[in-house]
Every structure is written in C-alpha cells, then in structure tokens.
VEXVO-177732 format. One record per residue (C-alpha): y negated, z negated, x negated. Coordinates in nm, 3 decimals, padded with zeros to 5 digits, always signed. Layout:
atom v=Y&w=Z&u=X $
...
end
This chain:
atom v=-01.235&w=+01.120&u=-01.450 $
atom v=-01.311&w=+00.781&u=-01.294 $
atom v=-01.407&w=+00.498&u=-01.527 $
atom v=-01.345&w=+00.188&u=-01.315 $
atom v=-01.169&w=+00.295&u=-00.995 $
atom v=-00.801&w=+00.387&u=-00.987 $
atom v=-00.593&w=+00.519&u=-00.699 $
atom v=-00.637&w=+00.191&u=-00.509 $
atom v=-00.972&w=+00.039&u=-00.600 $
atom v=-01.054&w=-00.142&u=-00.922 $
atom v=-00.762&w=-00.332&u=-01.072 $
atom v=-00.677&w=-00.513&u=-01.392 $
atom v=-00.604&w=-00.849&u=-01.549 $
atom v=-00.857&w=-01.093&u=-01.405 $
atom v=-01.114&w=-01.237&u=-01.646 $
atom v=-01.010&w=-00.992&u=-01.921 $
atom v=-01.021&w=-00.645&u=-01.768 $
atom v=-01.152&w=-00.720&u=-01.421 $
atom v=-01.431&w=-00.951&u=-01.535 $
atom v=-01.706&w=-01.145&u=-01.359 $
atom v=-01.956&w=-00.905&u=-01.514 $
atom v=-01.774&w=-00.603&u=-01.371 $
atom v=-01.753&w=-00.760&u=-01.024 $
atom v=-02.122&w=-00.850&u=-01.037 $
atom v=-02.212&w=-00.492&u=-01.129 $
atom v=-02.000&w=-00.365&u=-00.842 $
atom v=-02.181&w=-00.602&u=-00.606 $
atom v=-02.518&w=-00.469&u=-00.719 $
atom v=-02.401&w=-00.108&u=-00.698 $
atom v=-02.241&w=-00.138&u=-00.355 $
atom v=-02.544&w=-00.320&u=-00.217 $
atom v=-02.779&w=-00.055&u=-00.351 $
atom v=-02.559&w=+00.226&u=-00.218 $
atom v=-02.536&w=+00.074&u=+00.131 $
atom v=-02.912&w=+00.030&u=+00.153 $
atom v=-02.961&w=+00.396&u=+00.064 $
atom v=-02.695&w=+00.501&u=+00.314 $
atom v=-02.841&w=+00.290&u=+00.598 $
atom v=-03.218&w=+00.283&u=+00.534 $
atom v=-03.303&w=+00.186&u=+00.892 $
atom v=-03.071&w=-00.117&u=+00.906 $
atom v=-03.273&w=-00.438&u=+00.893 $
atom v=-02.980&w=-00.640&u=+00.765 $
atom v=-02.653&w=-00.484&u=+00.645 $
atom v=-02.330&w=-00.679&u=+00.686 $
atom v=-01.995&w=-00.644&u=+00.514 $
atom v=-01.657&w=-00.810&u=+00.576 $
atom v=-01.477&w=-00.969&u=+00.281 $
atom v=-01.127&w=-01.113&u=+00.250 $
atom v=-00.884&w=-01.205&u=-00.026 $
atom v=-00.523&w=-01.281&u=-00.103 $
atom v=-00.408&w=-01.611&u=-00.252 $
atom v=-00.471&w=-01.554&u=-00.625 $
atom v=-00.663&w=-01.823&u=-00.808 $
atom v=-00.898&w=-01.564&u=-00.959 $
atom v=-01.004&w=-01.446&u=-00.614 $
atom v=-01.260&w=-01.726&u=-00.587 $
atom v=-01.417&w=-01.626&u=-00.918 $
atom v=-01.446&w=-01.259&u=-00.823 $
atom v=-01.567&w=-01.344&u=-00.474 $
atom v=-01.854&w=-01.544&u=-00.624 $
atom v=-01.954&w=-01.260&u=-00.857 $
atom v=-01.942&w=-00.998&u=-00.583 $
atom v=-02.136&w=-01.227&u=-00.352 $
atom v=-02.410&w=-01.281&u=-00.610 $
atom v=-02.459&w=-00.908&u=-00.658 $
atom v=-02.447&w=-00.820&u=-00.288 $
atom v=-02.664&w=-01.109&u=-00.169 $
atom v=-02.925&w=-01.027&u=-00.435 $
atom v=-02.949&w=-00.683&u=-00.277 $
atom v=-03.005&w=-00.836&u=+00.066 $
atom v=-02.652&w=-00.778&u=+00.198 $
atom v=-02.493&w=-01.035&u=+00.432 $
atom v=-02.126&w=-01.122&u=+00.379 $
atom v=-01.881&w=-01.241&u=+00.645 $
atom v=-01.595&w=-01.398&u=+00.450 $
atom v=-01.275&w=-01.418&u=+00.658 $
atom v=-01.066&w=-01.603&u=+00.398 $
atom v=-00.705&w=-01.522&u=+00.318 $
atom v=-00.602&w=-01.219&u=+00.521 $
atom v=-00.394&w=-00.904&u=+00.468 $
atom v=-00.573&w=-00.597&u=+00.335 $
atom v=-00.528&w=-00.412&u=+00.668 $
atom v=-00.694&w=-00.709&u=+00.837 $
atom v=-01.013&w=-00.643&u=+00.641 $
atom v=-00.991&w=-00.272&u=+00.728 $
atom v=-00.942&w=-00.354&u=+01.098 $
atom v=-01.228&w=-00.608&u=+01.116 $
atom v=-01.461&w=-00.372&u=+00.931 $
atom v=-01.386&w=-00.094&u=+01.178 $
atom v=-01.415&w=-00.314&u=+01.487 $
atom v=-01.734&w=-00.499&u=+01.391 $
atom v=-02.085&w=-00.390&u=+01.304 $
atom v=-02.005&w=-00.412&u=+00.933 $
atom v=-02.098&w=-00.121&u=+00.710 $
atom v=-01.823&w=-00.187&u=+00.455 $
atom v=-01.526&w=-00.410&u=+00.386 $
atom v=-01.402&w=-00.565&u=+00.062 $
atom v=-01.053&w=-00.693&u=-00.011 $
atom v=-00.996&w=-00.895&u=-00.328 $
atom v=-00.632&w=-00.841&u=-00.419 $
atom v=-00.402&w=-00.676&u=-00.671 $
atom v=-00.139&w=-00.612&u=-00.404 $
atom v=+00.212&w=-00.633&u=-00.554 $
atom v=+00.091&w=-00.695&u=-00.912 $
atom v=+00.152&w=-01.024&u=-01.100 $
atom v=-00.068&w=-01.325&u=-01.027 $
atom v=-00.275&w=-01.281&u=-01.344 $
atom v=-00.403&w=-00.947&u=-01.214 $
atom v=-00.656&w=-00.891&u=-00.941 $
atom v=-00.832&w=-00.604&u=-00.775 $
atom v=-01.119&w=-00.502&u=-00.550 $
atom v=-01.063&w=-00.254&u=-00.266 $
atom v=-01.356&w=-00.121&u=-00.065 $
atom v=-01.344&w=+00.019&u=+00.288 $
atom v=-01.605&w=+00.230&u=+00.463 $
atom v=-01.737&w=+00.125&u=+00.804 $
atom v=-01.461&w=+00.328&u=+00.975 $
atom v=-01.191&w=+00.120&u=+00.805 $
atom v=-01.086&w=+00.395&u=+00.565 $
atom v=-01.079&w=+00.368&u=+00.188 $
atom v=-01.376&w=+00.519&u=+00.010 $
atom v=-01.359&w=+00.888&u=-00.084 $
atom v=-01.336&w=+00.971&u=-00.454 $
atom v=-01.694&w=+01.102&u=-00.464 $
atom v=-01.833&w=+00.774&u=-00.330 $
atom v=-01.638&w=+00.579&u=-00.591 $
atom v=-01.778&w=+00.807&u=-00.861 $
atom v=-02.129&w=+00.741&u=-00.732 $
atom v=-02.067&w=+00.365&u=-00.743 $
atom v=-01.945&w=+00.396&u=-01.102 $
atom v=-02.266&w=+00.575&u=-01.197 $
atom v=-02.471&w=+00.297&u=-01.037 $
atom v=-02.265&w=+00.031&u=-01.216 $
atom v=-02.359&w=+00.191&u=-01.547 $
atom v=-02.729&w=+00.187&u=-01.454 $
atom v=-02.773&w=-00.171&u=-01.335 $
atom v=-03.116&w=-00.212&u=-01.500 $
atom v=-03.246&w=+00.081&u=-01.299 $
atom v=-03.122&w=-00.034&u=-00.959 $
atom v=-03.223&w=-00.399&u=-01.007 $
atom v=-03.571&w=-00.346&u=-01.152 $
atom v=-03.741&w=-00.423&u=-00.818 $
atom v=-03.563&w=-00.734&u=-00.684 $
atom v=-03.628&w=-00.846&u=-00.329 $
atom v=-03.804&w=-01.174&u=-00.251 $
atom v=-03.601&w=-01.494&u=-00.274 $
atom v=-03.634&w=-01.568&u=+00.097 $
atom v=-03.499&w=-01.221&u=+00.181 $
atom v=-03.168&w=-01.232&u=-00.006 $
atom v=-02.847&w=-01.197&u=+00.190 $
atom v=-02.631&w=-01.477&u=+00.329 $
atom v=-02.268&w=-01.572&u=+00.272 $
atom v=-02.097&w=-01.696&u=+00.590 $
atom v=-01.745&w=-01.825&u=+00.644 $
atom v=-01.608&w=-01.644&u=+00.951 $
atom v=-01.241&w=-01.739&u=+00.922 $
atom v=-01.197&w=-01.740&u=+01.300 $
atom v=-01.223&w=-01.359&u=+01.288 $
atom v=-00.871&w=-01.374&u=+01.143 $
atom v=-00.748&w=-01.430&u=+01.500 $
atom v=-00.893&w=-01.096&u=+01.609 $
atom v=-00.662&w=-00.925&u=+01.361 $
atom v=-00.364&w=-01.139&u=+01.459 $
atom v=-00.416&w=-01.063&u=+01.828 $
atom v=-00.447&w=-00.693&u=+01.748 $
atom v=-00.099&w=-00.701&u=+01.591 $
atom v=+00.039&w=-00.883&u=+01.895 $
atom v=-00.115&w=-00.628&u=+02.130 $
atom v=+00.088&w=-00.344&u=+01.979 $
atom v=+00.421&w=-00.485&u=+02.103 $
atom v=+00.562&w=-00.457&u=+02.453 $
atom v=+00.778&w=-00.751&u=+02.559 $
atom v=+00.906&w=-01.012&u=+02.318 $
atom v=+01.172&w=-01.075&u=+02.053 $
atom v=+01.358&w=-01.361&u=+02.216 $
atom v=+01.720&w=-01.386&u=+02.105 $
atom v=+01.650&w=-01.235&u=+01.762 $
atom v=+01.685&w=-01.432&u=+01.438 $
atom v=+01.456&w=-01.307&u=+01.162 $
atom v=+01.385&w=-01.422&u=+00.805 $
atom v=+01.032&w=-01.364&u=+00.675 $
atom v=+00.940&w=-01.350&u=+00.305 $
atom v=+00.563&w=-01.391&u=+00.277 $
atom v=+00.552&w=-01.343&u=-00.105 $
atom v=+00.323&w=-01.648&u=-00.128 $
atom v=+00.048&w=-01.406&u=-00.038 $
atom v=-00.174&w=-01.282&u=+00.243 $
atom v=+00.098&w=-01.278&u=+00.509 $
atom v=+00.191&w=-01.647&u=+00.472 $
atom v=+00.014&w=-01.743&u=+00.795 $
atom v=-00.019&w=-01.433&u=+01.014 $
atom v=+00.344&w=-01.316&u=+00.994 $
atom v=+00.474&w=-01.655&u=+01.104 $
atom v=+00.227&w=-01.685&u=+01.391 $
atom v=+00.294&w=-01.333&u=+01.518 $
atom v=+00.673&w=-01.363&u=+01.527 $
atom v=+00.661&w=-01.713&u=+01.680 $
atom v=+00.426&w=-01.583&u=+01.949 $
atom v=+00.674&w=-01.303&u=+02.021 $
atom v=+00.955&w=-01.553&u=+02.076 $
atom v=+01.171&w=-01.480&u=+01.773 $
atom v=+01.374&w=-01.747&u=+01.597 $
atom v=+01.238&w=-01.735&u=+01.244 $
atom v=+01.284&w=-01.884&u=+00.901 $
atom v=+00.995&w=-01.832&u=+00.660 $
atom v=+01.036&w=-01.837&u=+00.282 $
atom v=+00.776&w=-01.811&u=+00.004 $
atom v=+00.493&w=-01.925&u=+00.230 $
atom v=+00.343&w=-02.195&u=+00.007 $
atom v=+00.082&w=-02.016&u=-00.209 $
atom v=-00.067&w=-02.214&u=-00.498 $
atom v=-00.280&w=-01.944&u=-00.659 $
atom v=-00.023&w=-01.857&u=-00.924 $
atom v=+00.304&w=-01.788&u=-00.741 $
atom v=+00.208&w=-01.474&u=-00.549 $
atom v=+00.480&w=-01.205&u=-00.587 $
atom v=+00.676&w=-01.422&u=-00.831 $
atom v=+01.043&w=-01.326&u=-00.779 $
atom v=+00.979&w=-01.278&u=-00.409 $
atom v=+00.836&w=-01.042&u=-00.150 $
atom v=+00.880&w=-00.667&u=-00.122 $
atom v=+00.917&w=-00.614&u=-00.498 $
atom v=+01.196&w=-00.875&u=-00.526 $
atom v=+01.390&w=-00.881&u=-00.195 $
atom v=+01.713&w=-01.005&u=-00.357 $
atom v=+01.661&w=-01.369&u=-00.256 $
atom v=+01.568&w=-01.264&u=+00.097 $
atom v=+01.897&w=-01.073&u=+00.118 $
atom v=+02.091&w=-01.390&u=+00.035 $
atom v=+01.893&w=-01.596&u=+00.287 $
atom v=+01.953&w=-01.339&u=+00.561 $
atom v=+02.328&w=-01.357&u=+00.508 $
atom v=+02.322&w=-01.736&u=+00.466 $
atom v=+02.150&w=-01.784&u=+00.802 $
atom v=+02.350&w=-01.507&u=+00.971 $
atom v=+02.018&w=-01.351&u=+01.071 $
atom v=+01.965&w=-01.016&u=+01.237 $
atom v=+01.741&w=-00.895&u=+00.956 $
atom v=+01.485&w=-00.995&u=+00.693 $
atom v=+01.130&w=-00.874&u=+00.640 $
atom v=+00.951&w=-00.890&u=+00.303 $
atom v=+00.579&w=-00.832&u=+00.243 $
atom v=+00.387&w=-00.788&u=-00.079 $
atom v=+00.089&w=-00.990&u=-00.201 $
atom v=-00.173&w=-00.836&u=+00.025 $
atom v=+00.075&w=-00.755&u=+00.306 $
atom v=+00.011&w=-00.383&u=+00.323 $
atom v=+00.379&w=-00.310&u=+00.246 $
atom v=+00.711&w=-00.392&u=+00.408 $
atom v=+01.066&w=-00.382&u=+00.279 $
atom v=+01.347&w=-00.484&u=+00.516 $
atom v=+01.695&w=-00.629&u=+00.467 $
atom v=+01.976&w=-00.573&u=+00.718 $
atom v=+02.223&w=-00.840&u=+00.832 $
atom v=+02.462&w=-00.746&u=+00.550 $
atom v=+02.199&w=-00.808&u=+00.283 $
atom v=+02.141&w=-00.437&u=+00.219 $
atom v=+01.785&w=-00.350&u=+00.123 $
atom v=+01.613&w=-00.096&u=+00.351 $
atom v=+01.325&w=+00.087&u=+00.184 $
atom v=+01.012&w=+00.242&u=+00.330 $
atom v=+01.167&w=+00.584&u=+00.388 $
atom v=+01.444&w=+00.440&u=+00.601 $
atom v=+01.198&w=+00.222&u=+00.792 $
atom v=+00.997&w=+00.537&u=+00.866 $
atom v=+01.316&w=+00.703&u=+00.993 $
atom v=+01.384&w=+00.420&u=+01.239 $
atom v=+01.025&w=+00.414&u=+01.362 $
atom v=+01.001&w=+00.794&u=+01.389 $
atom v=+01.321&w=+00.822&u=+01.594 $
atom v=+01.194&w=+00.555&u=+01.833 $
atom v=+00.861&w=+00.732&u=+01.863 $
atom v=+01.033&w=+01.066&u=+01.924 $
atom v=+01.243&w=+00.916&u=+02.202 $
atom v=+00.922&w=+00.802&u=+02.374 $
atom v=+00.744&w=+01.135&u=+02.312 $
atom v=+00.497&w=+00.955&u=+02.084 $
atom v=+00.577&w=+01.137&u=+01.757 $
atom v=+00.303&w=+01.395&u=+01.707 $
atom v=+00.441&w=+01.742&u=+01.638 $
atom v=+00.776&w=+01.576&u=+01.554 $
atom v=+00.662&w=+01.531&u=+01.193 $
atom v=+00.637&w=+01.252&u=+00.939 $
atom v=+00.461&w=+01.246&u=+00.601 $
atom v=+00.617&w=+01.088&u=+00.295 $
atom v=+00.579&w=+01.157&u=-00.076 $
atom v=+00.738&w=+01.385&u=-00.332 $
atom v=+00.963&w=+01.091&u=-00.426 $
atom v=+01.144&w=+01.076&u=-00.091 $
atom v=+01.516&w=+01.146&u=-00.114 $
atom v=+01.649&w=+01.480&u=+00.009 $
atom v=+01.930&w=+01.304&u=+00.192 $
atom v=+01.663&w=+01.130&u=+00.396 $
atom v=+01.486&w=+01.461&u=+00.457 $
atom v=+01.808&w=+01.626&u=+00.573 $
atom v=+01.881&w=+01.336&u=+00.808 $
atom v=+01.539&w=+01.373&u=+00.972 $
atom v=+01.589&w=+01.749&u=+01.002 $
atom v=+01.915&w=+01.692&u=+01.186 $
atom v=+01.722&w=+01.472&u=+01.433 $
atom v=+01.463&w=+01.743&u=+01.494 $
atom v=+01.198&w=+01.581&u=+01.275 $
atom v=+01.018&w=+01.767&u=+00.996 $
atom v=+00.930&w=+01.587&u=+00.672 $
atom v=+00.606&w=+01.685&u=+00.501 $
atom v=+00.549&w=+01.569&u=+00.142 $
atom v=+00.229&w=+01.440&u=-00.020 $
atom v=+00.153&w=+01.326&u=-00.373 $
atom v=+00.239&w=+00.967&u=-00.462 $
atom v=-00.025&w=+00.723&u=-00.335 $
atom v=-00.112&w=+00.604&u=+00.014 $
atom v=-00.451&w=+00.777&u=+00.012 $
atom v=-00.279&w=+01.113&u=-00.041 $
atom v=-00.028&w=+01.035&u=+00.233 $
atom v=-00.315&w=+00.959&u=+00.471 $
atom v=-00.498&w=+01.278&u=+00.372 $
atom v=-00.189&w=+01.483&u=+00.454 $
atom v=-00.140&w=+01.296&u=+00.783 $
atom v=-00.495&w=+01.376&u=+00.888 $
atom v=-00.462&w=+01.737&u=+00.780 $
atom v=-00.146&w=+01.782&u=+00.989 $
atom v=-00.247&w=+01.540&u=+01.268 $
atom v=+00.065&w=+01.330&u=+01.211 $
atom v=+00.074&w=+00.967&u=+01.328 $
atom v=+00.333&w=+00.814&u=+01.092 $
atom v=+00.368&w=+00.837&u=+00.716 $
atom v=+00.427&w=+00.632&u=+00.408 $
atom v=+00.610&w=+00.569&u=+00.083 $
atom v=+00.948&w=+00.440&u=-00.032 $
atom v=+00.765&w=+00.129&u=-00.155 $
atom v=+00.707&w=+00.027&u=+00.206 $
atom v=+00.343&w=+00.128&u=+00.240 $
atom v=+00.364&w=+00.270&u=+00.593 $
atom v=+00.069&w=+00.402&u=+00.793 $
atom v=+00.073&w=+00.409&u=+01.174 $
atom v=-00.253&w=+00.576&u=+01.269 $
atom v=-00.214&w=+00.495&u=+01.638 $
atom v=-00.286&w=+00.132&u=+01.544 $
atom v=-00.465&w=+00.123&u=+01.208 $
atom v=-00.632&w=+00.310&u=+00.924 $
atom v=-00.419&w=+00.188&u=+00.635 $
atom v=-00.072&w=+00.062&u=+00.551 $
atom v=+00.004&w=-00.265&u=+00.730 $
atom v=+00.318&w=-00.462&u=+00.650 $
atom v=+00.294&w=-00.705&u=+00.942 $
atom v=+00.219&w=-00.430&u=+01.193 $
atom v=+00.507&w=-00.222&u=+01.058 $
atom v=+00.741&w=-00.519&u=+01.078 $
atom v=+00.675&w=-00.588&u=+01.447 $
atom v=+00.708&w=-00.219&u=+01.532 $
atom v=+01.035&w=-00.206&u=+01.338 $
atom v=+01.178&w=-00.506&u=+01.522 $
atom v=+01.058&w=-00.357&u=+01.851 $
atom v=+01.241&w=-00.031&u=+01.767 $
atom v=+01.559&w=-00.220&u=+01.677 $
atom v=+01.542&w=-00.422&u=+02.000 $
atom v=+01.488&w=-00.113&u=+02.216 $
atom v=+01.772&w=+00.079&u=+02.051 $
atom v=+02.031&w=-00.190&u=+02.129 $
atom v=+02.165&w=-00.132&u=+01.778 $
atom v=+02.139&w=-00.333&u=+01.457 $
atom v=+01.930&w=-00.222&u=+01.160 $
atom v=+02.238&w=-00.142&u=+00.952 $
atom v=+02.367&w=+00.082&u=+01.230 $
atom v=+02.034&w=+00.262&u=+01.261 $
atom v=+02.010&w=+00.346&u=+00.890 $
atom v=+02.382&w=+00.380&u=+00.822 $
atom v=+02.378&w=+00.752&u=+00.893 $
atom v=+02.115&w=+00.818&u=+00.626 $
atom v=+02.307&w=+00.911&u=+00.313 $
atom v=+02.086&w=+00.935&u=+00.004 $
atom v=+02.164&w=+01.204&u=-00.248 $
atom v=+02.233&w=+01.077&u=-00.603 $
atom v=+01.904&w=+01.037&u=-00.789 $
atom v=+01.811&w=+00.944&u=-01.145 $
atom v=+01.469&w=+00.861&u=-01.286 $
atom v=+01.410&w=+00.861&u=-01.662 $
atom v=+01.082&w=+00.731&u=-01.809 $
atom v=+00.996&w=+00.875&u=-02.149 $
atom v=+00.726&w=+00.710&u=-02.361 $
atom v=+00.526&w=+00.988&u=-02.524 $
atom v=+00.223&w=+01.034&u=-02.746 $
atom v=-00.074&w=+00.940&u=-02.526 $
atom v=-00.269&w=+01.246&u=-02.640 $
atom v=+00.019&w=+01.470&u=-02.529 $
atom v=+00.097&w=+01.299&u=-02.198 $
atom v=-00.096&w=+01.539&u=-01.978 $
atom v=+00.008&w=+01.852&u=-02.170 $
atom v=+00.375&w=+01.863&u=-02.069 $
atom v=+00.311&w=+02.131&u=-01.806 $
atom v=+00.129&w=+02.344&u=-02.066 $
atom v=+00.418&w=+02.327&u=-02.311 $
atom v=+00.605&w=+02.659&u=-02.285 $
atom v=+00.937&w=+02.517&u=-02.409 $
atom v=+00.935&w=+02.237&u=-02.153 $
atom v=+00.816&w=+02.452&u=-01.863 $
atom v=+01.069&w=+02.731&u=-01.921 $
atom v=+01.354&w=+02.483&u=-01.964 $
atom v=+01.267&w=+02.311&u=-01.637 $
atom v=+01.251&w=+02.649&u=-01.462 $
atom v=+01.605&w=+02.729&u=-01.581 $
atom v=+01.731&w=+02.393&u=-01.456 $
atom v=+01.562&w=+02.444&u=-01.119 $
atom v=+01.738&w=+02.779&u=-01.085 $
atom v=+02.066&w=+02.609&u=-01.175 $
atom v=+02.013&w=+02.348&u=-00.901 $
atom v=+01.883&w=+02.587&u=-00.635 $
atom v=+02.014&w=+02.466&u=-00.300 $
atom v=+02.195&w=+02.177&u=-00.466 $
atom v=+01.905&w=+01.952&u=-00.558 $
atom v=+01.561&w=+01.936&u=-00.711 $
atom v=+01.370&w=+01.844&u=-01.026 $
atom v=+01.043&w=+01.650&u=-01.033 $
atom v=+00.849&w=+01.586&u=-01.353 $
atom v=+00.521&w=+01.395&u=-01.345 $
atom v=+00.313&w=+01.159&u=-01.557 $
atom v=+00.233&w=+00.793&u=-01.501 $
atom v=-00.119&w=+00.725&u=-01.385 $
atom v=-00.156&w=+00.416&u=-01.605 $
atom v=+00.082&w=+00.453&u=-01.902 $
atom v=+00.174&w=+00.709&u=-02.169 $
atom v=+00.490&w=+00.796&u=-01.981 $
atom v=+00.640&w=+01.118&u=-01.849 $
atom v=+00.877&w=+01.059&u=-01.557 $
atom v=+01.175&w=+01.289&u=-01.505 $
atom v=+01.339&w=+01.261&u=-01.164 $
atom v=+01.640&w=+01.467&u=-01.063 $
atom v=+01.838&w=+01.440&u=-00.742 $
atom v=+02.115&w=+01.645&u=-00.591 $
atom v=+02.444&w=+01.653&u=-00.405 $
atom v=+02.660&w=+01.599&u=-00.716 $
atom v=+02.601&w=+01.291&u=-00.932 $
atom v=+02.748&w=+01.451&u=-01.243 $
atom v=+02.506&w=+01.743&u=-01.225 $
atom v=+02.211&w=+01.510&u=-01.154 $
atom v=+02.284&w=+01.294&u=-01.460 $
atom v=+02.337&w=+01.593&u=-01.690 $
atom v=+02.024&w=+01.784&u=-01.584 $
atom v=+01.803&w=+01.473&u=-01.599 $
atom v=+01.910&w=+01.384&u=-01.952 $
atom v=+01.880&w=+01.744&u=-02.070 $
atom v=+01.520&w=+01.762&u=-01.947 $
atom v=+01.444&w=+01.419&u=-02.091 $
atom v=+01.569&w=+01.529&u=-02.431 $
atom v=+01.343&w=+01.833&u=-02.449 $
atom v=+01.043&w=+01.624&u=-02.333 $
atom v=+01.116&w=+01.377&u=-02.614 $
atom v=+01.154&w=+01.657&u=-02.868 $
atom v=+00.821&w=+01.817&u=-02.772 $
atom v=+00.599&w=+01.520&u=-02.690 $
atom v=+00.717&w=+01.209&u=-02.875 $
end
C-alpha cells in the first residue's frame, strides 16, 4: 500500500493534506533518488511546470528548496499542460519532470506528478522508494552539500514554445473555414489551445481563459461542458472543445450541443487512423467502463476493443503490452503514443478536428451511429472496514454470478470499489433498460444488506 502517492501522483487539499512540509520532503527524496540513479552526472536537471492554482507557487517553492538543497537544477517552464512537461522532459537532457496540478479537481486541491526522463509516469516501485525516503529525511539530509554547490532555479518559459510547435507539427494542412469554441477551464490550456488553433487558421471563440488562481475548473471545462454546449449553439459553431485544469483531457461538443465523451472521440480518431493504415493491429484500448454499444460499433468497423482497469497508467500499460497506438478513458484522457507519452487534451483536440475535416462529415454525423446501451451506476456507501471485502462475501459473489448468468449475451455487470472513498460501485449495462435497472438495484440491495 502506498502512503503518499495515488494513481496519479500525490494529491490532496493544498496546505492541509498536500502541505509545504510534504512537498519539501518530496523534493529532498527525489533529489536524493536522482543522484543515486545518475552518480556520474555532474549536475542533474529537471523540468517543472504548473497549472494556474494559487497554491502552485507555494508548492513550487517547497519542492525547489528540497531539490536545490540536494544540488538539483530546476528549469521552470511556467503554466503549461501536464503533457507539455512530459514532452519537454523527454526531449531535453532532464532526468525527471514535475507537474504541479490537481487536474480536474477543485481549485483548493493540488497535486504533484513526476515523470521519468523518458516522459513516462514513475512506476509504482519507484514511488514506493520515494515514500520510504520521505519517511527518512534525517538520514538522507545528514550530509548536506556546500552552500556554493546547491542547485539553481531558472525560469525557462520560452521552452513552452517547443511544446506548442510540437502540437502544430502533428497536423497536416490547416483548419480554415471551421468555427470552433474552446473552453480552457481557466487552466493550463488557456494560452496554448488558442495559439495552436489560430495558427491552424480556425475561426475560434475562447471561453474560460482568464485564470485568477481560484477559478480553475469552476463550472467549466471537461467536467462541466454544459455552458460550452450553449455557446456552440449560440455561435452556430462546428464544434466545441473542453479541456480540464491541466489539459490532459478533452471532451467535445457537437454543433447540436450534444456532449461527446472520450470513448466516442477515440472512435472518430481510430476510424481515421484505420483509413490511413495507421491503426496498429486495428485495436484500441479503453477501460472496463466503456459502453458495450461503443464496443459493438467498433467491432462492426473491424476494430477490436481491449479493456484495461480504470486509470490512464493502466491504459498505457495495456497499450504497450499489445503495441496499440491509441487508447483512453470516457473522461477524455486519450493517449496517442505516436505523438506523446501521456494523455494530451490539446493534441487530441487538433487530431480530432483534423479527422473531422478529412472525413467531410460533421462530428454529430461521425458519432451518430454509435448507440450506447442503457447503463446505470449505483454508488453505495459502506462500512470502510468492509469496503474491500465485497468480493470475499459469499452471498454477494454468488448473487452477482446468478445475475451475470441471467444477463449472458444481453449485458454485463461490473462491481468495483472507489479508490478514495468507502464506496462500492455497481454498474450494469445491457440491451434492455428495464432489465438493467432491475439487476442493478437488486445487486445494490444485497451489497447494502451485507456491507452497510
């Protein structure tokens, strides 16, 4: 069990859970770890970026103090999407990258994501090692280096343009004649998304691009695309594109104001790639949450869907295992390994618009043939001590088995626990809504009876 790291770095309410002390310890630990990993490097460099949260400055200072005291140099690139940090880390001589962001979480939260020198997120074992070091700070700081040998902090904000130009380089032609609404979520995409689409010749309107440190993700962006939908229809635009706080996700809106989730975006991209013989092994990777209607649609197009556990790191693991070059989640976290090592909302958005342009069809036409099966998700608050025992409870397990037999060929049942709360999630989907509702509530009732 990990003490500080979750599925996507360290995250929590800034100044209460994710404290200055914790960030300082992480700085010490990461610096110590890098020096052990690269003993022959005279001066180790890392890339650091952040989103627009007010608390980012506080955490940056604490991380910097710990890293500099270990002799590590920091190139700070300012406000930039998470995939921008991953890209710059991979393309430079940096030995690690740090992104200060809590992604789609509220403004009061913050997080710290660490990338290895290849631009990939750290493996679980490395995070466990860092946690051990963080709990032994006295040991790793007992022999401090001389004051004239500490590391330097350098503003390198111009490196942002290297990431922007990388995004531009992935598109052939331009987007002239297309009207697009961008929702920057008052976060990391507020500058780069606008510059990219203007450079590509699109007519754009940008909303939620005035970050003030406290308005990131507030009723906007990929978690709240409702306002974007209204703006798209109001401006009679071709489509809308919504990012989250650190711009590693994308949710789209078609010209009718209909929200298009990550699965459907993957479908559009995968079909375009298949038509150009660019889709490796004619496969995509999504998660266990992807709708079976979506899976059946892909199958009809000659594309196989492979499922991974929820979480972008597990999607990427499965993609590498199967040598697949597109994967992602319903939430809009989409990974295109031909161009990057992590989910990238801005990259995904330009590739989506490129696919729409090349198809000579509108977004609503492209996704209109994907018919989702009815799905219901019930969250049951349970006794925290019992949360992880549901699959050891004979009454629950046998009841679920009977329901799975009942739905064989007609749908599926998925029961899992929340990673952060005392909640058991029951998801049922199938061809018939009445059956889906009944089976879901029947399973929920027995979970309540046994675990609440």
